[in-house]
C-alpha positions in Angstrom: 108.1 55.1 -44.1 108.0 54.4 -47.8 104.4 54.3 -49.1 105.3 51.5 -51.4 106.4 49.3 -48.4 103.1 50.1 -46.7 101.1 48.9 -49.7 103.1 45.7 -50.0 102.8 45.1 -46.3 99.0 45.6 -46.3 98.7 43.4 -49.4 100.6 40.6 -47.6 98.5 40.9 -44.5 95.3 40.7 -46.6 96.5 37.7 -48.5 97.4 35.9 -45.3 94.1 36.7 -43.6 91.8 36.1 -46.5 89.7 33.0 -46.1 90.2 30.3 -48.8 87.6 30.3 -51.5 86.3 26.9 -52.4 84.7 26.0 -55.7 81.2 24.7 -55.7 82.3 21.1 -55.9 83.0 18.5 -53.3 86.6 18.4 -52.1 88.0 15.2 -50.5 84.6 13.4 -50.7 84.5 9.6 -51.0 83.6 8.3 -54.5 80.4 6.7 -53.0 79.1 10.1 -52.0 79.6 11.4 -55.5 77.8 8.6 -57.2 74.8 9.2 -54.9 74.4 12.8 -56.1 74.0 11.7 -59.7 70.7 10.4 -61.0 70.5 6.7 -60.8 70.0 5.0 -64.1 66.8 3.0 -64.0 67.5 1.6 -67.5 71.2 1.3 -68.5 70.1 1.2 -72.2 68.3 4.5 -72.0 71.1 6.0 -70.0 73.6 5.0 -72.7 71.4 6.4 -75.4 71.0 9.6 -73.5 74.8 9.9 -73.1 75.4 9.2 -76.8 72.8 11.8 -77.8 74.0 14.4 -75.3 77.5 14.2 -76.7 76.2 15.6 -80.0 74.2 18.4 -78.3 75.5 21.8 -77.1 75.0 23.0 -73.6 73.0 26.2 -73.9 74.7 27.8 -70.9 78.3 26.7 -71.5 78.1 26.8 -75.3 81.5 25.2 -76.0 80.8 22.1 -73.9 78.6 19.1 -74.8 75.4 18.6 -72.9 76.8 15.3 -71.6 79.9 17.0 -70.1 78.3 20.1 -68.7 77.6 20.6 -65.0 75.2 23.5 -65.5 71.7 23.2 -63.9 70.0 23.7 -67.3 72.1 20.9 -68.8 71.0 18.6 -66.0 67.4 19.6 -66.6 67.8 18.9 -70.3 69.4 15.5 -69.6 66.4 14.6 -67.4 64.1 15.8 -70.2 65.9 13.6 -72.7 65.6 10.6 -70.4 61.9 11.3 -70.0 61.4 11.5 -73.7 63.3 8.3 -74.3 61.3 6.5 -71.6 58.1 7.7 -73.3 59.3 5.7 -76.4 60.6 8.5 -78.6 63.6 7.7 -80.8 66.7 9.9 -81.0 65.5 11.8 -84.1 62.2 12.7 -82.3 64.1 13.8 -79.2 66.4 16.0 -81.3 63.4 17.4 -83.1 61.8 18.3 -79.8 64.9 20.1 -78.5 65.5 22.0 -81.8 61.8 23.1 -81.8 62.1 24.3 -78.2 65.7 25.8 -78.3 66.5 26.2 -82.0 69.4 24.8 -84.1 71.9 26.3 -81.7 71.5 23.2 -79.5 73.1 21.1 -82.3 76.8 20.9 -82.8 76.1 20.1 -86.5 73.2 22.3 -87.5 71.3 21.3 -90.7 72.1 22.9 -94.1 69.2 25.2 -94.7 68.7 28.8 -95.8 69.1 30.1 -92.2 72.4 28.4 -91.8 73.9 28.9 -95.3 76.3 31.6 -94.0 77.4 29.3 -91.1 78.3 26.5 -93.5 79.5 28.5 -96.4 81.1 31.5 -94.5 84.5 29.9 -94.1 84.7 29.2 -97.9 83.5 32.7 -98.6 86.2 34.3 -96.4 88.8 32.0 -97.9 87.8 33.1 -101.3 87.9 36.8 -100.4 91.3 36.3 -98.8 92.6 34.5 -101.9 91.3 37.2 -104.2 92.9 39.9 -102.1 96.2 38.0 -102.1 96.0 37.6 -105.9 95.3 41.3 -106.4 98.1 42.3 -104.1 100.6 40.0 -106.0 99.5 41.5 -109.4 99.9 45.0 -108.2 103.4 44.3 -106.9 104.4 42.7 -110.2 103.0 45.7 -112.1 104.8 48.2 -110.0 108.0 49.4 -111.7 110.7 50.3 -109.3 111.7 53.9 -109.7 115.3 54.5 -110.8 117.5 55.6 -107.9 118.3 59.3 -108.1 122.1 59.7 -107.6 121.7 63.1 -105.8 119.3 61.6 -103.2 121.6 58.6 -102.7 124.6 60.9 -102.1 122.5 63.0 -99.7 121.4 59.9 -97.7 125.1 58.7 -97.5 126.2 62.1 -96.3 123.5 62.1 -93.5 124.6 58.7 -92.4 128.2 59.9 -92.2 127.3 62.9 -90.1 125.5 60.7 -87.5 128.7 58.8 -86.9 
């Protein structure tokens, strides 16, 4: 027997016998059951404020997802904390100040312009300037280069080599 056929056969048997792996989300669950799992909004105004604020905050676990759209446990905890802060009477600015004090400017999608974040804000312009300068220097060097005159002997030798290959 061919060892390759044995490998393919075993792989096929393993794939057929392997149990299906389900994600950690409900599959074919009625919509009513899904709404029960989410925290009930006691105050729709606070809930709307929380959602609006959470859209501008970064999930600390997912990093490229907003706090409002993340399903991570830490994101759920932070949303609960934001609701509690809002119920305590704090405005959006105070809630953001609380979160940045606790987690740093990384929680913000638009961090403030301050000495710690200068490179973050000015870095793209710096790299664009460096790239433009390198391009300009390269163009100047190309223009300054004089093309060397072609040596007739070398040209004839190259033509002879090409003819020999054919």
